[in-house]
DRENDO-1510 file (C-alpha; in Angstrom, 1 decimal, always signed):
<recs>
REC; n; res; u; v; w
REC; 1; MET; +0.2; +0.4; -0.3 .
REC; 2; ARG; +1.3; +3.5; -1.0 .
REC; 3; TYR; +0.6; +6.6; +1.1 .
REC; 4; ASN; +0.4; +10.3; -0.1 .
REC; 5; ILE; +1.1; +13.0; +2.4 .
REC; 6; SER; +3.4; +15.7; +3.0 .
REC; 7; MET; +5.7; +15.2; +6.2 .
REC; 8; ARG; +9.2; +16.1; +7.3 .
REC; 9; ILE; +10.8; +14.0; +9.9 .
REC; 10; LEU; +13.8; +14.5; +12.3 .
REC; 11; PHE; +15.1; +11.2; +13.2 .
REC; 12; TYR; +17.2; +11.5; +16.5 .
REC; 13; ALA; +19.5; +9.1; +17.8 .
REC; 14; ALA; +20.2; +7.6; +14.2 .
REC; 15; LYS; +22.6; +4.7; +14.2 .
REC; 16; ARG; +23.5; +3.0; +10.8 .
REC; 17; TYR; +21.0; +0.2; +11.2 .
REC; 18; ASP; +18.5; +2.8; +11.5 .
REC; 19; LYS; +19.1; +4.4; +8.1 .
REC; 20; GLU; +19.6; +1.5; +6.7 .
REC; 21; SER; +16.2; +0.0; +7.5 .
REC; 22; PHE; +14.2; +3.1; +7.3 .
REC; 23; ASP; +16.0; +4.1; +4.0 .
REC; 24; ALA; +14.7; +0.6; +2.8 .
REC; 25; VAL; +11.1; +1.3; +3.0 .
REC; 26; ILE; +10.7; +4.9; +2.6 .
REC; 27; ASP; +9.8; +4.8; -0.9 .
REC; 28; LYS; +6.4; +3.2; -0.1 .
REC; 29; PHE; +5.7; +6.5; +1.5 .
REC; 30; PRO; +5.7; +9.4; -1.0 .
REC; 31; GLY; +5.9; +12.8; +0.6 .
REC; 32; ILE; +7.5; +11.9; +3.7 .
REC; 33; GLU; +11.0; +13.0; +3.8 .
REC; 34; ILE; +13.9; +12.2; +6.8 .
REC; 35; ASP; +16.5; +13.8; +8.1 .
REC; 36; TYR; +19.1; +11.9; +10.3 .
REC; 37; THR; +21.1; +13.4; +13.3 .
REC; 38; ASP; +23.1; +11.4; +16.0 .
REC; 39; HIS; +22.0; +13.9; +18.8 .
REC; 40; GLU; +19.6; +12.2; +21.4 .
REC; 41; LEU; +16.0; +14.0; +22.0 .
REC; 42; GLY; +15.9; +16.0; +24.8 .
REC; 43; PRO; +15.0; +19.6; +26.0 .
REC; 44; ARG; +18.5; +21.1; +24.5 .
REC; 45; SER; +18.3; +19.1; +21.2 .
REC; 46; ALA; +14.4; +19.8; +20.6 .
REC; 47; SER; +14.5; +23.2; +19.1 .
REC; 48; MET; +16.7; +20.9; +16.1 .
REC; 49; ALA; +13.3; +20.0; +15.3 .
REC; 50; ASP; +12.4; +23.8; +13.9 .
REC; 51; GLY; +10.6; +23.6; +10.8 .
REC; 52; TYR; +10.0; +19.5; +11.1 .
REC; 53; ASP; +6.3; +18.2; +11.3 .
REC; 54; ALA; +7.6; +15.6; +13.1 .
REC; 55; VAL; +10.4; +13.8; +15.3 .
REC; 56; CYS; +11.2; +10.3; +15.6 .
REC; 57; ALA; +12.7; +9.0; +19.0 .
REC; 58; PHE; +13.5; +5.6; +20.4 .
REC; 59; VAL; +13.8; +4.5; +24.1 .
REC; 60; SER; +16.6; +6.6; +25.3 .
REC; 61; ALA; +15.1; +9.7; +24.4 .
REC; 62; ASP; +13.8; +12.4; +27.2 .
REC; 63; VAL; +10.4; +12.9; +26.1 .
REC; 64; ARG; +8.8; +15.3; +29.4 .
REC; 65; ALA; +7.4; +18.2; +29.4 .
REC; 66; ARG; +10.2; +20.4; +28.6 .
REC; 67; THR; +11.2; +18.5; +25.7 .
REC; 68; LEU; +7.7; +18.6; +24.5 .
REC; 69; MET; +7.1; +22.2; +25.1 .
REC; 70; SER; +10.2; +23.0; +22.9 .
REC; 71; LEU; +9.1; +20.9; +20.2 .
REC; 72; SER; +5.9; +22.4; +20.0 .
REC; 73; LYS; +7.1; +25.8; +20.2 .
REC; 74; HIS; +9.2; +24.8; +16.9 .
REC; 75; GLY; +5.9; +23.8; +15.3 .
REC; 76; VAL; +6.0; +19.7; +15.9 .
REC; 77; ARG; +3.0; +18.0; +15.8 .
REC; 78; ALA; +4.0; +14.4; +16.0 .
REC; 79; VAL; +6.3; +12.4; +18.3 .
REC; 80; LEU; +6.8; +9.2; +16.9 .
REC; 81; MET; +8.4; +6.6; +19.1 .
REC; 82; ARG; +10.2; +3.4; +17.0 .
REC; 83; CYS; +9.2; +1.0; +20.0 .
REC; 84; ALA; +6.9; -0.4; +22.1 .
REC; 85; GLY; +7.4; +1.4; +25.1 .
REC; 86; PHE; +6.2; +5.0; +26.1 .
REC; 87; ASN; +7.3; +5.3; +29.6 .
REC; 88; ASN; +9.6; +8.1; +28.8 .
REC; 89; VAL; +6.9; +10.3; +27.3 .
REC; 90; ASP; +4.8; +12.2; +29.2 .
REC; 91; THR; +1.7; +11.6; +27.2 .
REC; 92; GLU; -0.5; +14.0; +29.1 .
REC; 93; LYS; +1.6; +16.9; +28.4 .
REC; 94; ALA; +1.8; +15.8; +24.8 .
REC; 95; LYS; -2.2; +15.8; +24.6 .
REC; 96; GLU; -2.2; +19.5; +26.4 .
REC; 97; LEU; +0.0; +20.5; +23.8 .
REC; 98; GLY; -1.7; +18.6; +20.9 .
REC; 99; ILE; +1.2; +16.7; +20.0 .
REC; 100; MET; +0.4; +13.2; +18.2 .
REC; 101; VAL; +2.2; +10.5; +20.1 .
REC; 102; LYS; +2.8; +7.0; +18.2 .
REC; 103; ILE; +4.5; +4.0; +19.2 .
REC; 104; VAL; +5.3; +0.4; +17.5 .
REC; 105; PRO; +3.2; -2.1; +19.7 .
REC; 106; ARG; +3.8; -4.9; +17.2 .
REC; 107; TYR; +7.1; -5.3; +15.5 .
REC; 108; SER; +8.6; -8.6; +15.8 .
REC; 109; PRO; +7.3; -10.2; +19.0 .
REC; 110; GLU; +9.6; -13.3; +18.4 .
REC; 111; SER; +12.7; -10.9; +18.1 .
REC; 112; VAL; +12.4; -10.0; +22.1 .
REC; 113; ALA; +10.8; -13.4; +23.0 .
REC; 114; GLU; +13.9; -15.2; +21.2 .
REC; 115; LEU; +16.3; -13.2; +23.0 .
REC; 116; ALA; +14.8; -13.8; +26.4 .
REC; 117; ILE; +15.0; -17.5; +26.2 .
REC; 118; GLY; +18.6; -16.9; +24.8 .
REC; 119; LEU; +19.5; -15.3; +27.8 .
REC; 120; ALA; +17.9; -17.9; +30.0 .
REC; 121; LEU; +19.9; -20.7; +28.2 .
REC; 122; ALA; +23.3; -18.6; +28.3 .
REC; 123; ALA; +22.9; -17.7; +32.4 .
REC; 124; ASN; +21.7; -21.2; +32.9 .
REC; 125; ARG; +24.4; -23.3; +31.0 .
REC; 126; ARG; +27.1; -20.5; +31.9 .
REC; 127; LEU; +27.9; -20.1; +28.3 .
REC; 128; CYS; +29.7; -16.6; +28.4 .
REC; 129; LYS; +31.8; -18.0; +31.0 .
REC; 130; SER; +32.6; -21.6; +28.9 .
REC; 131; TYR; +33.1; -19.5; +25.9 .
REC; 132; ILE; +35.9; -17.6; +27.5 .
REC; 133; ARG; +37.5; -20.2; +29.3 .
REC; 134; ILE; +37.8; -22.3; +25.5 .
REC; 135; ARG; +39.7; -18.9; +24.3 .
REC; 136; GLU; +42.0; -19.6; +26.6 .
REC; 137; ASN; +42.6; -23.2; +26.1 .
REC; 138; ASN; +40.7; -24.1; +29.5 .
REC; 139; PHE; +38.3; -27.1; +29.0 .
REC; 140; ASP; +37.6; -27.3; +32.5 .
REC; 141; ILE; +33.6; -27.8; +32.8 .
REC; 142; ASP; +34.0; -27.4; +36.8 .
REC; 143; GLY; +31.3; -24.2; +37.9 .
REC; 144; LEU; +29.2; -24.5; +34.3 .
REC; 145; CYS; +26.6; -27.4; +35.6 .
REC; 146; GLY; +23.0; -25.8; +34.6 .
REC; 147; LEU; +19.5; -27.1; +35.2 .
REC; 148; ASN; +17.2; -29.3; +32.4 .
REC; 149; LEU; +14.3; -26.8; +31.3 .
REC; 150; ALA; +12.6; -29.1; +30.3 .
REC; 151; GLY; +9.9; -30.5; +32.9 .
REC; 152; LYS; +10.4; -27.2; +34.5 .
REC; 153; THR; +7.6; -24.6; +35.5 .
REC; 154; ALA; +8.2; -21.4; +33.4 .
REC; 155; GLY; +6.4; -18.0; +34.8 .
REC; 156; ILE; +5.7; -15.5; +32.5 .
REC; 157; ILE; +4.7; -12.1; +33.7 .
REC; 158; GLY; +3.0; -10.1; +31.1 .
REC; 159; THR; +1.2; -12.2; +28.0 .
REC; 160; GLY; +0.8; -9.5; +25.2 .
REC; 161; LYS; +2.4; -10.2; +21.9 .
REC; 162; ILE; +6.0; -10.6; +23.5 .
REC; 163; GLY; +4.9; -12.7; +26.6 .
REC; 164; SER; +3.0; -15.1; +24.1 .
REC; 165; ALA; +5.8; -15.6; +22.0 .
REC; 166; MET; +7.9; -16.6; +24.8 .
REC; 167; CYS; +4.8; -18.8; +26.5 .
REC; 168; ARG; +5.2; -20.6; +22.6 .
REC; 169; ILE; +8.6; -21.3; +22.9 .
REC; 170; CYS; +8.8; -22.3; +26.6 .
REC; 171; ASN; +6.0; -25.1; +26.0 .
REC; 172; GLY; +8.0; -25.8; +23.0 .
REC; 173; PHE; +11.1; -26.9; +25.6 .
REC; 174; GLY; +8.8; -29.3; +27.2 .
REC; 175; MET; +7.7; -26.7; +30.4 .
REC; 176; ASN; +4.8; -26.0; +32.4 .
REC; 177; VAL; +3.6; -22.8; +31.8 .
REC; 178; ILE; +2.0; -20.2; +34.1 .
REC; 179; ALA; +1.2; -16.5; +33.8 .
REC; 180; TYR; +0.3; -13.4; +35.5 .
REC; 181; ASP; -1.2; -10.9; +33.6 .
REC; 182; VAL; -4.1; -8.2; +34.6 .
REC; 183; ASN; -5.5; -9.0; +31.0 .
REC; 184; LYS; -5.6; -12.7; +29.8 .
REC; 185; ASN; -4.9; -14.1; +26.9 .
REC; 186; LEU; -7.3; -16.8; +26.1 .
REC; 187; THR; -5.5; -17.9; +22.6 .
REC; 188; LEU; -2.8; -19.5; +25.2 .
REC; 189; GLU; -5.5; -21.4; +27.4 .
REC; 190; LYS; -4.2; -24.5; +25.9 .
REC; 191; TYR; -0.7; -24.8; +27.4 .
REC; 192; VAL; -0.7; -21.5; +29.7 .
REC; 193; LYS; -2.5; -21.7; +33.2 .
REC; 194; TYR; -3.1; -18.2; +34.6 .
REC; 195; VAL; -2.4; -17.7; +38.2 .
REC; 196; SER; -1.9; -15.1; +40.7 .
REC; 197; LEU; +1.6; -13.3; +40.7 .
REC; 198; ASN; +2.4; -14.6; +44.1 .
REC; 199; GLU; +1.9; -18.1; +42.9 .
REC; 200; LEU; +3.5; -17.3; +39.9 .
REC; 201; LEU; +6.7; -16.4; +41.8 .
REC; 202; LYS; +6.5; -19.5; +44.3 .
REC; 203; GLN; +5.9; -21.6; +41.3 .
REC; 204; SER; +8.5; -20.7; +38.8 .
REC; 205; ASP; +11.8; -22.3; +37.9 .
REC; 206; LEU; +12.2; -19.5; +35.3 .
REC; 207; ILE; +10.5; -16.0; +35.3 .
REC; 208; SER; +10.7; -13.9; +32.7 .
REC; 209; LEU; +9.4; -10.4; +32.3 .
REC; 210; HIS; +7.2; -9.3; +29.2 .
REC; 211; CYS; +5.2; -5.9; +30.7 .
REC; 212; PRO; +5.6; -2.4; +30.0 .
REC; 213; LEU; +6.5; -0.4; +32.9 .
REC; 214; THR; +3.9; +1.6; +34.6 .
REC; 215; GLU; +3.5; +3.2; +38.0 .
REC; 216; ASP; +2.0; +0.2; +39.4 .
REC; 217; ASN; +4.4; -2.3; +38.4 .
REC; 218; TYR; +7.6; +0.1; +39.2 .
REC; 219; HIS; +10.2; -2.3; +41.0 .
REC; 220; MET; +7.5; -5.1; +41.0 .
REC; 221; ILE; +10.5; -7.6; +41.6 .
REC; 222; ASP; +11.9; -6.2; +44.8 .
REC; 223; GLU; +13.1; -8.1; +48.2 .
REC; 224; ALA; +9.8; -9.0; +49.0 .
REC; 225; ALA; +9.2; -10.7; +45.5 .
REC; 226; ILE; +12.6; -12.4; +45.4 .
REC; 227; SER; +11.7; -13.8; +48.9 .
REC; 228; LYS; +9.1; -15.6; +47.4 .
REC; 229; MET; +10.8; -17.1; +44.8 .
REC; 230; LYS; +12.1; -20.8; +44.5 .
REC; 231; ASP; +15.9; -20.9; +45.5 .
REC; 232; GLY; +17.9; -21.4; +42.3 .
REC; 233; VAL; +15.1; -19.7; +39.9 .
REC; 234; ILE; +16.3; -18.1; +36.5 .
REC; 235; LEU; +15.3; -14.8; +36.2 .
REC; 236; VAL; +14.9; -12.9; +32.8 .
REC; 237; ASN; +14.2; -9.2; +32.0 .
REC; 238; THR; +13.6; -8.1; +28.4 .
REC; 239; SER; +11.2; -5.5; +29.0 .
REC; 240; ARG; +12.1; -2.2; +31.3 .
REC; 241; GLY; +15.0; -2.3; +33.8 .
REC; 242; SER; +12.8; -0.6; +36.5 .
REC; 243; LEU; +10.4; -3.6; +36.8 .
REC; 244; ILE; +13.3; -4.9; +39.1 .
REC; 245; ASP; +15.0; -2.8; +42.0 .
REC; 246; THR; +18.7; -3.5; +41.4 .
REC; 247; SER; +20.1; -3.1; +44.7 .
REC; 248; ASP; +17.3; -5.9; +45.8 .
REC; 249; LEU; +18.4; -7.9; +42.8 .
REC; 250; ILE; +21.8; -7.5; +43.8 .
REC; 251; LYS; +21.1; -8.7; +47.5 .
REC; 252; GLY; +19.2; -12.0; +45.9 .
REC; 253; ILE; +22.3; -12.9; +43.7 .
REC; 254; ARG; +24.7; -12.5; +46.9 .
REC; 255; ALA; +22.5; -14.2; +48.9 .
REC; 256; GLY; +22.8; -17.1; +46.5 .
REC; 257; LYS; +18.8; -17.3; +45.3 .
REC; 258; PHE; +19.2; -17.3; +41.8 .
REC; 259; HIS; +20.9; -19.6; +39.6 .
REC; 260; GLY; +20.8; -17.5; +36.7 .
REC; 261; VAL; +20.1; -13.8; +35.8 .
REC; 262; GLY; +19.3; -12.8; +32.4 .
REC; 263; LEU; +19.2; -9.0; +31.4 .
REC; 264; ASP; +18.4; -7.2; +27.9 .
REC; 265; VAL; +17.5; -4.1; +30.1 .
REC; 266; TYR; +18.6; -2.5; +33.3 .
REC; 267; GLU; +17.9; +0.6; +35.3 .
REC; 268; GLU; +19.5; +3.8; +34.6 .
REC; 269; GLU; +20.4; +2.5; +31.1 .
REC; 270; THR; +19.9; +5.6; +29.5 .
REC; 271; ASP; +22.9; +7.3; +30.4 .
REC; 272; TYR; +25.0; +4.9; +28.4 .
REC; 273; ILE; +22.7; +2.6; +26.0 .
REC; 274; TYR; +23.9; +2.1; +22.3 .
REC; 275; ALA; +27.3; +3.7; +22.9 .
REC; 276; ASP; +30.7; +2.7; +23.3 .
REC; 277; HIS; +32.2; +3.5; +27.0 .
REC; 278; SER; +34.6; +0.9; +27.0 .
REC; 279; ASN; +37.6; +3.5; +28.1 .
REC; 280; GLU; +35.1; +5.0; +30.5 .
REC; 281; ILE; +33.9; +3.9; +34.2 .
REC; 282; LEU; +30.3; +3.6; +33.8 .
REC; 283; PRO; +28.3; +6.3; +35.7 .
REC; 284; ASN; +25.9; +3.6; +37.4 .
REC; 285; PRO; +27.6; +1.5; +40.2 .
REC; 286; ALA; +25.0; -0.9; +40.3 .
REC; 287; THR; +25.1; -1.9; +36.6 .
REC; 288; SER; +28.8; -2.6; +37.1 .
REC; 289; LYS; +28.5; -4.4; +39.9 .
REC; 290; LEU; +26.1; -6.8; +38.0 .
REC; 291; LEU; +28.9; -7.8; +35.5 .
REC; 292; ASP; +31.2; -9.2; +38.2 .
REC; 293; TYR; +28.7; -11.8; +38.8 .
REC; 294; PRO; +29.6; -15.2; +36.8 .
REC; 295; ASN; +25.5; -16.4; +36.8 .
REC; 296; VAL; +24.4; -13.1; +35.5 .
REC; 297; VAL; +24.5; -12.4; +31.5 .
REC; 298; MET; +23.9; -9.2; +30.4 .
REC; 299; THR; +23.1; -7.5; +26.4 .
REC; 300; SER; +22.5; -4.0; +25.4 .
REC; 301; HIS; +18.7; -3.6; +25.0 .
REC; 302; GLN; +19.1; -5.5; +21.7 .
REC; 303; GLY; +15.7; -7.3; +21.9 .
REC; 304; PHE; +14.0; -5.6; +19.1 .
REC; 305; TYR; +17.7; -6.5; +16.9 .
REC; 306; THR; +16.7; -8.6; +14.0 .
REC; 307; LYS; +16.4; -8.1; +10.7 .
REC; 308; GLU; +12.7; -8.6; +10.6 .
REC; 309; ALA; +12.1; -6.4; +13.2 .
REC; 310; LEU; +13.8; -3.6; +12.1 .
REC; 311; ARG; +11.7; -3.6; +8.9 .
REC; 312; ALA; +8.5; -3.8; +10.6 .
REC; 313; ILE; +9.5; -1.0; +13.2 .
REC; 314; ALA; +10.3; +1.3; +9.9 .
REC; 315; GLU; +7.2; +0.1; +8.2 .
REC; 316; THR; +5.2; +0.9; +11.1 .
REC; 317; THR; +6.8; +3.9; +12.0 .
REC; 318; LEU; +6.3; +5.7; +8.6 .
REC; 319; GLN; +2.7; +4.6; +8.6 .
REC; 320; ASN; +1.7; +6.1; +12.1 .
REC; 321; ALA; +3.0; +9.1; +10.2 .
REC; 322; THR; +0.1; +8.8; +8.1 .
REC; 323; ASP; -2.3; +8.1; +10.9 .
REC; 324; ALA; -3.9; +11.1; +13.0 .
REC; 325; ASP; -7.1; +8.7; +14.2 .
REC; 326; LYS; -5.2; +7.5; +17.4 .
REC; 327; TYR; -3.7; +9.7; +20.1 .
REC; 328; VAL; -1.2; +6.8; +21.7 .
REC; 329; CYS; -1.2; +3.1; +22.1 .
REC; 330; THR; -2.0; +2.1; +25.6 .
REC; 331; ALA; -0.5; -0.7; +27.8 .
REC; 332; ASN; -3.3; -2.9; +26.4 .
REC; 333; ASP; -2.1; -2.7; +23.0 .
REC; 334; ILE; +1.3; -3.9; +23.6 .
</recs>
């Protein structure tokens, strides 16, 4: 389908892969013009959008009140988030200013779910540690013992598109799958049993988080939640870092609560995500501390990073630019 509109979009924090994926589909959207900048969107950089109809931003952007007021002052009428989350957007202020906000709630749920199970496997079987040993010609397997996932219980928190994909993957592994969500997905009822959050925490051998960040679930995995988990549980988070209280997680790791932890997201990642800081000391000591533990595997918020997902994000974002019917997607759309 081809769309005929006229819109200039300033694309913030543009990486090479962003340019490639958007340039590959731009011909489907005549009338849309994109310019790229490597600057991150925030209060100071918002003025760069003067003369543009819309801006396109990512999870690391600051799209709070000051940024939105500056964007509005410079004539911007739409914020296009090329991601599913919008906890970094002040949607109420945007509504007040008449700025349309769009997200990409469905791009490739399998891309994130497959990384989630990959993190679980890597943490479980100590793959990163094993890889480093082999590179040093150390073939000793002491300390690398894992757990069979088949026959174990997987607890999935959040059963939207990504969580549902994770349920299907865990079912394929021969796991007993239970789930918690305020909105049940009836398409999963053949092999997923919905339980309370407390029951999920108590019963699960693998817990994977797949829900948006809201005021209600901020730090949902804290000391109290961790205390309810089985000893030797595997915890995976590919959603939002602040779903987990990092200091409480570290206490749990040090106490031997977890067999493994896999994190694609973590608190305070906005300060350094998607950039090379290999010659610097990280500004967040908690994140640095997580890297010290042999049963923790961390990746760089790359759940979205597959060819299929990048293309879907590009097409949906540009289609969003043509659609002013819906103000903003809600958590139920994710």
